[in-house]
C-alpha positions as CSV (number, residue, x, y, z in Angstrom):
1,X,5.6,-8.3,30.0
2,X,4.7,-4.5,29.7
3,X,4.2,-3.0,26.1
4,X,3.0,0.0,24.3
5,X,0.6,0.5,21.3
6,X,-1.2,3.0,19.7
7,X,-5.1,3.4,20.3
8,X,-7.5,5.3,18.3
9,X,-9.9,6.4,21.4
10,X,-12.3,8.5,19.7
11,X,-12.8,10.2,16.1
12,X,-9.3,11.8,15.5
13,X,-7.9,11.0,18.8
14,X,-4.6,9.0,18.9
15,X,-3.1,7.8,22.1
16,X,-0.3,5.6,23.4
17,X,-1.3,2.7,25.8
18,X,0.3,0.5,28.0
19,X,-0.5,-2.9,28.0
20,X,0.4,-6.3,29.1
21,X,1.8,-8.5,26.2
22,X,1.4,-11.6,28.4
23,X,3.9,-13.8,26.5
24,X,3.2,-16.6,29.1
25,X,-0.1,-17.2,27.5
26,X,0.8,-17.1,24.1
27,X,-1.5,-19.3,22.0
28,X,0.2,-22.5,20.6
29,X,-0.3,-21.3,16.9
30,X,1.2,-18.0,17.4
31,X,4.6,-16.0,17.3
32,X,5.4,-12.8,19.4
33,X,7.5,-10.3,17.7
34,X,9.5,-7.3,19.4
35,X,8.6,-4.9,16.8
36,X,11.4,-2.6,15.7
37,X,9.6,-0.5,13.0
38,X,5.9,-0.2,12.0
39,X,4.4,1.5,9.1
40,X,1.5,3.7,8.9
41,X,-0.9,3.2,6.0
42,X,-2.2,6.6,5.5
43,X,-5.6,5.9,3.6
44,X,-6.9,3.0,5.5
45,X,-5.8,4.2,9.1
46,X,-6.8,7.9,8.5
47,X,-10.4,6.6,7.7
48,X,-10.4,4.3,10.8
49,X,-9.3,7.3,12.9
50,X,-12.1,9.4,11.4
51,X,-14.6,6.9,12.7
52,X,-16.1,6.2,9.4
53,X,-15.0,2.6,9.0
54,X,-17.8,0.0,10.2
55,X,-14.9,-2.9,10.5
56,X,-12.8,-0.5,13.0
57,X,-15.2,0.2,15.8
58,X,-13.5,2.8,18.2
59,X,-11.5,2.3,20.5
60,X,-9.4,0.8,18.0
61,X,-5.7,-0.4,17.7
62,X,-4.5,0.6,14.1
63,X,-1.7,-0.9,12.2
64,X,-1.0,-2.7,8.9
65,X,2.8,-3.6,9.0
66,X,5.7,-4.2,11.3
67,X,9.4,-5.6,11.1
68,X,11.2,-6.9,14.3
69,X,12.5,-9.9,16.2
70,X,10.9,-13.1,17.3
71,X,10.9,-13.2,21.0
72,X,8.6,-16.0,21.7
73,X,7.0,-19.0,19.7
74,X,3.7,-21.0,20.5
75,X,4.3,-24.7,21.3
76,X,2.8,-25.7,17.7
77,X,5.3,-23.4,15.7
78,X,7.9,-25.2,14.2
79,X,9.2,-22.6,11.2
80,X,10.2,-19.7,13.3
81,X,12.6,-19.3,16.0
82,X,13.5,-16.8,18.8
83,X,15.9,-14.3,17.3
84,X,14.6,-14.6,13.4
85,X,14.2,-11.2,11.8
86,X,10.8,-11.0,10.3
87,X,8.0,-9.1,8.5
88,X,4.7,-9.4,9.7
89,X,1.0,-8.2,9.1
90,X,0.6,-6.5,12.8
91,X,-0.4,-3.7,14.8
92,X,1.3,-0.5,15.9
93,X,2.8,-2.1,19.1
94,X,6.3,-2.7,20.8
95,X,5.2,-6.5,21.2
96,X,2.5,-8.2,18.8
97,X,1.4,-11.5,18.3
98,X,1.0,-13.0,14.7
99,X,-0.6,-16.2,13.4
100,X,-1.4,-14.5,10.2
101,X,1.4,-13.7,7.7
102,X,5.1,-13.5,8.5
103,X,7.8,-13.3,6.3
104,X,11.6,-13.6,6.8
105,X,13.5,-10.3,6.2
106,X,16.3,-11.0,3.8
107,X,19.9,-11.2,5.5
108,X,21.4,-7.3,5.4
109,X,18.0,-5.7,4.6
110,X,17.4,-2.7,7.0
111,X,13.9,-3.1,8.4
112,X,13.2,0.5,7.8
113,X,13.1,-0.5,4.2
114,X,11.5,-3.9,4.8
115,X,8.5,-2.7,6.2
116,X,7.5,-1.2,2.9
117,X,6.8,-4.6,1.5
118,X,3.2,-4.4,3.3
119,X,2.1,-1.3,1.0
120,X,3.8,-2.9,-2.1
121,X,1.6,-5.8,-1.4
122,X,-1.3,-3.7,-2.0
123,X,0.3,-2.2,-4.9
124,X,1.1,-5.4,-6.6
125,X,-2.6,-6.4,-6.8
126,X,-3.1,-3.9,-9.7
127,X,-0.4,-5.6,-11.7
128,X,-1.6,-9.0,-11.0
129,X,-5.2,-8.3,-12.3
130,X,-4.1,-6.2,-15.1
131,X,-3.4,-7.3,-18.7
132,X,-0.5,-4.8,-18.9
133,X,2.4,-6.2,-21.1
134,X,6.0,-5.1,-21.9
135,X,5.7,-1.8,-24.1
136,X,2.4,-0.8,-22.8
137,X,1.7,2.7,-21.5
138,X,0.1,2.6,-17.8
139,X,-1.2,5.5,-16.0
140,X,-1.4,5.7,-12.3
141,X,-3.6,8.3,-10.6
142,X,-2.0,9.1,-7.1
143,X,1.6,9.1,-6.2
144,X,1.2,8.2,-2.3
145,X,2.7,5.2,-1.1
146,X,0.4,2.7,-3.0
147,X,0.4,4.7,-6.4
148,X,4.2,5.2,-6.1
149,X,4.7,1.5,-5.6
150,X,2.3,0.5,-8.1
151,X,4.0,2.7,-10.9
152,X,7.3,1.3,-9.9
153,X,6.0,-2.4,-10.2
154,X,4.5,-1.6,-13.6
155,X,7.7,0.0,-14.8
156,X,9.6,-3.4,-13.6
157,X,7.1,-5.3,-15.7
158,X,8.3,-3.5,-18.7
159,X,5.8,-0.8,-19.1
160,X,6.0,2.8,-19.5
161,X,4.3,4.6,-16.8
162,X,2.8,8.2,-16.2
163,X,2.2,8.8,-12.6
164,X,-0.5,11.7,-12.0
165,X,-0.6,13.8,-8.6
166,X,-1.4,17.2,-7.3
167,X,1.5,17.1,-5.0
168,X,4.7,18.7,-6.7
169,X,6.8,16.8,-3.9
170,X,5.1,13.5,-4.7
171,X,5.8,14.1,-8.4
172,X,9.3,14.6,-7.6
173,X,9.8,11.8,-5.3
174,X,8.2,9.5,-8.0
175,X,11.1,10.8,-10.6
176,X,13.6,9.7,-8.1
177,X,12.0,6.3,-7.7
178,X,12.2,6.0,-11.6
179,X,8.7,7.1,-12.6
180,X,10.0,9.5,-15.4
181,X,6.7,10.8,-16.3
182,X,5.0,12.5,-13.5
183,X,2.5,14.9,-14.1
184,X,0.7,17.6,-11.9
185,X,-3.0,18.3,-13.3
186,X,-2.7,21.8,-11.7
187,X,0.4,22.5,-14.3
188,X,-0.7,20.7,-17.4
189,X,-3.7,19.1,-19.1
190,X,-3.1,15.4,-18.4
191,X,-5.3,14.1,-21.2
192,X,-3.7,16.1,-23.8
193,X,0.0,15.2,-22.3
194,X,-0.9,11.6,-22.4
195,X,-2.2,11.8,-26.1
196,X,1.0,13.4,-26.9
197,X,3.0,10.8,-25.2
198,X,1.4,7.9,-26.6
199,X,0.9,9.3,-30.4
200,X,-2.9,9.5,-29.5
201,X,-3.1,5.8,-28.5
202,X,-3.6,6.8,-24.8
203,X,-3.1,4.1,-22.2
204,X,-3.8,0.1,-22.0
205,X,-4.0,0.4,-18.2
206,X,-5.0,3.2,-15.8
207,X,-4.7,2.6,-12.3
208,X,-6.7,4.6,-9.7
209,X,-4.7,4.4,-6.6
210,X,-6.1,7.1,-4.6
211,X,-9.8,5.6,-3.9
212,X,-11.3,8.6,-5.1
213,X,-15.0,8.0,-7.0
214,X,-14.7,11.0,-9.0
215,X,-12.0,9.9,-10.9
216,X,-13.7,6.9,-12.7
217,X,-14.6,8.8,-15.3
218,X,-11.4,10.8,-16.2
219,X,-9.6,7.4,-15.7
220,X,-11.7,5.8,-18.5
221,X,-11.0,8.8,-20.6
222,X,-7.2,7.9,-20.3
223,X,-7.8,4.3,-21.5
224,X,-7.3,3.6,-25.2
225,X,-9.2,1.2,-27.3
226,X,-10.0,-2.2,-25.3
227,X,-7.9,-0.6,-22.4
228,X,-8.7,-1.0,-18.8
229,X,-9.1,0.9,-15.6
230,X,-7.9,-1.0,-12.5
231,X,-9.6,0.5,-9.0
232,X,-6.7,-0.2,-6.5
233,X,-7.7,2.4,-3.8
234,X,-10.9,1.8,-1.9
235,X,-13.7,4.2,-2.6
236,X,-14.9,6.0,0.6
237,X,-16.4,9.4,-0.1
238,X,-19.7,9.8,-1.7
239,X,-19.9,10.8,-5.5
240,X,-22.8,11.9,-7.5
241,X,-22.5,11.9,-11.5
242,X,-24.3,11.2,-14.4
243,X,-22.9,7.8,-15.2
244,X,-24.1,7.6,-18.7
245,X,-20.8,8.8,-20.3
246,X,-18.9,6.2,-18.4
247,X,-21.0,3.4,-19.3
248,X,-20.7,4.3,-22.9
249,X,-17.1,4.6,-22.3
250,X,-17.3,0.8,-21.0
251,X,-19.9,-0.5,-23.5
252,X,-19.6,1.1,-27.2
253,X,-17.0,0.2,-29.5
254,X,-16.6,3.5,-30.6
255,X,-16.2,5.0,-27.1
256,X,-13.2,2.4,-26.4
257,X,-14.9,-0.9,-24.7
258,X,-12.9,-0.2,-21.6
259,X,-12.9,-2.7,-19.0
260,X,-13.0,-2.0,-15.1
261,X,-11.3,-4.1,-12.7
262,X,-11.3,-4.3,-8.8
263,X,-7.7,-4.9,-7.2
264,X,-8.5,-5.4,-3.6
265,X,-5.3,-7.0,-1.8
266,X,-7.5,-9.6,-0.4
267,X,-9.1,-11.2,-3.5
268,X,-5.9,-13.5,-3.0
269,X,-5.4,-16.4,-0.5
270,X,-3.0,-15.4,2.3
271,X,-1.0,-18.6,2.2
272,X,0.4,-20.4,-0.8
273,X,-1.7,-23.1,-2.2
274,X,0.5,-26.3,-1.2
275,X,-0.8,-28.3,-4.2
276,X,0.2,-25.4,-6.6
277,X,-3.3,-25.1,-8.2
278,X,-3.3,-21.3,-7.4
279,X,-0.4,-19.4,-8.5
280,X,-0.6,-16.0,-6.6
281,X,-1.1,-15.4,-2.6
282,X,-0.2,-12.8,-0.6
283,X,2.6,-14.7,1.3
284,X,4.2,-15.3,-2.4
285,X,3.8,-11.6,-3.3
286,X,5.5,-10.5,0.0
287,X,8.5,-12.8,-0.7
288,X,9.0,-11.6,-4.2
289,X,8.7,-8.0,-2.8
290,X,11.1,-8.4,-0.1
291,X,13.6,-9.7,-2.6
292,X,12.9,-6.7,-4.8
293,X,13.6,-4.3,-1.9
294,X,16.7,-6.1,-0.9
295,X,18.2,-6.1,-4.3
296,X,17.2,-2.3,-4.6
297,X,15.3,-2.9,-7.5
298,X,12.0,-1.6,-5.8
299,X,12.9,1.9,-4.5
300,X,11.6,2.6,-1.0
301,X,14.3,4.7,0.4
302,X,12.8,8.0,-1.1
303,X,9.4,7.0,0.3
304,X,10.6,7.6,4.0
305,X,10.0,11.2,5.1
306,X,9.7,10.7,8.9
307,X,10.7,8.4,11.6
308,X,9.1,9.3,14.7
309,X,9.0,7.7,18.2
310,X,5.5,6.3,19.2
311,X,4.7,8.9,21.5
312,X,4.6,11.1,18.5
313,X,2.2,9.2,16.8
314,X,-0.7,12.0,17.1
315,X,1.6,14.1,15.3
316,X,2.0,11.6,12.7
317,X,-1.3,11.1,12.0
318,X,-2.1,15.0,11.8
319,X,0.6,15.3,9.5
320,X,-0.6,12.7,7.0
321,X,-4.0,14.2,7.3
322,X,-3.0,17.8,7.1
323,X,0.3,18.1,5.4
324,X,0.5,15.6,2.7
325,X,3.1,17.4,0.7
326,X,5.4,16.9,3.9
327,X,4.5,13.5,5.2
328,X,4.3,10.6,2.9
329,X,6.2,7.2,4.5
330,X,5.8,7.6,8.3
331,X,7.5,5.0,10.4
332,X,7.1,4.4,14.2
333,X,10.4,3.5,15.9
334,X,9.9,1.2,18.6
335,X,13.6,0.4,19.2
336,X,13.7,2.4,22.4
337,X,10.5,1.6,23.8
């Protein structure tokens, strides 16, 4: 079966490639899915496109998430059937194979919305590792897809959330999604604004959702006594600094005794623990998030800025890289491929 997929051929070069999906040779444990939509993950995929990720050697087929319809199942698969509407952790391609994580798309849920469960599954890790509780103040650095969804999830958990981003458009989108406090550091002193909002107590939890190592120190300053900083974004660029002030902020009672935590999505197992000894898994998170999207509780419709055919993938990645005020949630539409 002839199919199409996105290919990073060399640094900063994106192409659409034809390949043979070869469903006749489908492995016994796999499911073949005809993708309708796939969602670009800007942070990870742009890093891969630059050629700086050691695990993504170029040429490389990128992709994080897709939604589509099952078109074939392997001989050992007994829980999925041809015609099922599914969400999966798969590549940017018209036809994909998955034996990893597949979830059922709730009846009536538009696949263009369901596919955002992938980025929300990254975001929810911050909430899972955090000690934030009902009534706490939470600050989130970065209101891209991951940061916006993290802010929404903390708000759904009963926290009062302050989003922080240099993009006026991303701040505006966050407000549409229910993040009422969205601050632009170019317009206000963020530390002073949060001190005013919290009567000087600052935040119980500060989430760094960009992956900027330079934000570790200001994030720690936004945290109150015995607060925490959750590193949700993956740091990539080098940052040189005198870390003494940061270490004092972590160590000394007088400076806060702030705790730093990592929130990488893959700290949790993919599948549920059948015995129930481990509560959280990526599979459970995805099912919960799909339900929240289907009910309209988690707002993703405002995050979609572009729905493009796959042959415009080069423009999609260029826009995400160079025009971040215009490009946020970018879907590739495979329905006519």
